[in-house]
C-alpha positions in Angstrom: 32.9 21.6 22.3 30.1 19.7 20.7 28.8 20.8 17.4 25.5 22.8 17.3 22.5 20.4 17.4 21.1 20.3 13.9 19.0 17.2 14.5 15.5 17.6 13.0 13.7 16.6 16.1 10.1 15.3 15.7 7.2 17.5 16.5 4.7 16.2 19.0 2.4 15.0 16.2 5.2 13.4 14.3 6.4 11.6 17.5 2.9 10.4 18.1 2.6 9.0 14.6 6.1 7.4 14.8 5.3 5.7 18.1 2.0 4.4 16.7 3.8 3.0 13.6 6.6 1.5 15.8 4.1 -0.3 17.9 2.3 -1.6 14.8 5.7 -2.8 13.3 6.4 -4.8 16.5 2.9 -6.0 17.5 1.3 -6.9 14.2 3.9 -9.4 13.0 4.1 -10.9 16.5 0.3 -11.4 16.6 0.2 -12.9 13.1 3.1 -15.2 14.0 1.2 -16.4 17.0 -1.9 -17.1 14.9 0.0 -19.0 12.2 2.0 -21.1 14.7 -1.2 -22.0 16.6 -3.3 -22.8 13.6 -0.9 -24.2 11.1 2.5 -24.8 12.8 4.2 -22.3 10.5 6.0 -19.1 11.4 5.1 -15.9 9.6 8.4 -16.2 7.7 7.8 -19.8 6.7 4.3 -18.8 5.6 5.7 -15.9 3.5 8.1 -18.2 1.8 5.4 -20.8 0.9 3.0 -18.1 0.0 5.3 -16.3 -2.5 6.1 -19.6 -4.1 2.5 -20.5 -4.4 1.8 -17.4 -6.4 4.4 -18.2 -9.1 3.1 -19.9 -12.2 5.5 -22.8 -11.8 5.8 -22.5 -8.0 9.5 -21.8 -8.4 11.7 -18.8 -7.5 15.4 -18.1 -7.1 16.3 -18.1 -3.4 17.8 -14.6 -3.8 14.4 -13.3 -5.1 12.6 -14.9 -2.1 15.1 -13.3 0.2 14.5 -9.9 -1.3 10.7 -10.3 -1.1 10.9 -11.4 2.5 13.5 -8.8 3.5 15.7 -11.7 4.7 19.3 -12.6 4.5 20.1 -15.6 2.3 21.5 -17.3 5.4 18.2 -17.0 7.3 16.3 -18.1 4.2 18.5 -21.1 3.7 17.9 -22.3 7.3 14.2 -21.8 6.9 14.2 -23.5 3.4 16.0 -26.5 5.0 13.3 -26.9 7.6 10.6 -26.5 4.9 12.4 -29.0 2.7 12.7 -31.5 5.5 9.0 -31.2 6.1 8.4 -31.9 2.4 7.0 -28.5 1.6 9.7 -27.4 -0.9 12.6 -28.6 -2.9 15.9 -26.7 -3.6 17.9 -27.2 -6.8 21.1 -25.7 -8.0 20.6 -23.7 -11.2 23.0 -24.9 -13.9 25.8 -22.6 -14.9 28.2 -20.4 -13.1 27.7 -19.2 -9.6 25.9 -20.6 -6.6 22.3 -19.9 -7.7 19.5 -22.0 -6.3 15.8 -22.3 -7.1 13.2 -23.2 -4.5 10.1 -25.1 -5.8 6.9 -25.5 -3.8 5.9 -29.2 -3.6 2.3 -30.4 -3.7 2.4 -30.9 0.1 3.7 -27.3 0.5 1.0 -26.0 -1.7 -1.6 -27.9 0.3 0.0 -26.5 3.5 -0.2 -22.9 2.5 -3.7 -23.3 1.1 -4.8 -24.8 4.4 -3.1 -22.0 6.4 -4.4 -19.1 4.3 -8.0 -18.9 5.4 -7.3 -18.5 9.2 -4.4 -16.1 8.3 -6.6 -13.9 6.2 -9.2 -13.9 8.9 -6.6 -12.7 11.4 -5.3 -10.0 9.0 -8.9 -8.8 8.5 -9.5 -8.8 12.3 -6.4 -7.0 13.2 -6.0 -4.6 10.3 -8.4 -4.5 7.4 -11.7 -4.5 9.3 -10.6 -1.8 11.8 -10.0 0.7 8.9 -12.5 2.3 6.5 -11.9 2.1 2.7 -10.2 5.5 2.6 -7.8 4.5 5.4 -6.9 1.3 3.6 -6.1 3.3 0.4 -4.0 5.7 2.5 -2.2 2.8 4.3 -1.3 1.2 1.0 0.1 4.5 -0.4 2.0 5.1 2.8 3.4 1.6 2.7 4.6 1.9 -0.9 6.2 5.3 -0.2 8.1 4.1 2.8 9.3 0.9 1.1 10.5 3.0 -1.9 12.4 5.3 0.5 14.0 2.2 2.0 14.8 0.6 -1.3 14.3 3.0 -4.3 15.3 0.3 -6.8 13.5 -2.5 -5.2 10.0 -2.1 -6.7 8.6 -5.2 -4.9 6.1 -3.0 -3.0 4.4 -2.2 -6.4 3.9 -5.9 -7.2 0.7 -7.5 -6.0 1.5 -10.7 -4.3 
């Protein structure tokens, strides 16, 4: 006989909230990806990689740190970095010493690419998310996002960093 059902089923309100968030998680990245591809020839993931590098003082990060920031596997990041490297947007270099550690450095061409892509991307983020919320909702959305990311990765902390 099956065990008694101790599943904490969602209430009607909780289910409605979950379905709205699930739709947001699927549709917003897809819409932003379409905009970036159309306007700059970059995927959302490629833009994230270039963007995070552009905000580093020396435009350099370890590949493992980029993967963590982008919630990506090193394998996926490596394939993307190869494409970006072939396009002249970044350079990868082994870090001296033990292990297989690699840095990615944004080139001047990569910096120019992300700077050119940013205005249209920000306009689309505003149109789809920021401008449809009032200031209190934006504050709540930020707090919700940080709480959920901490629940997913309590030791990660990347959601507390402004990027």
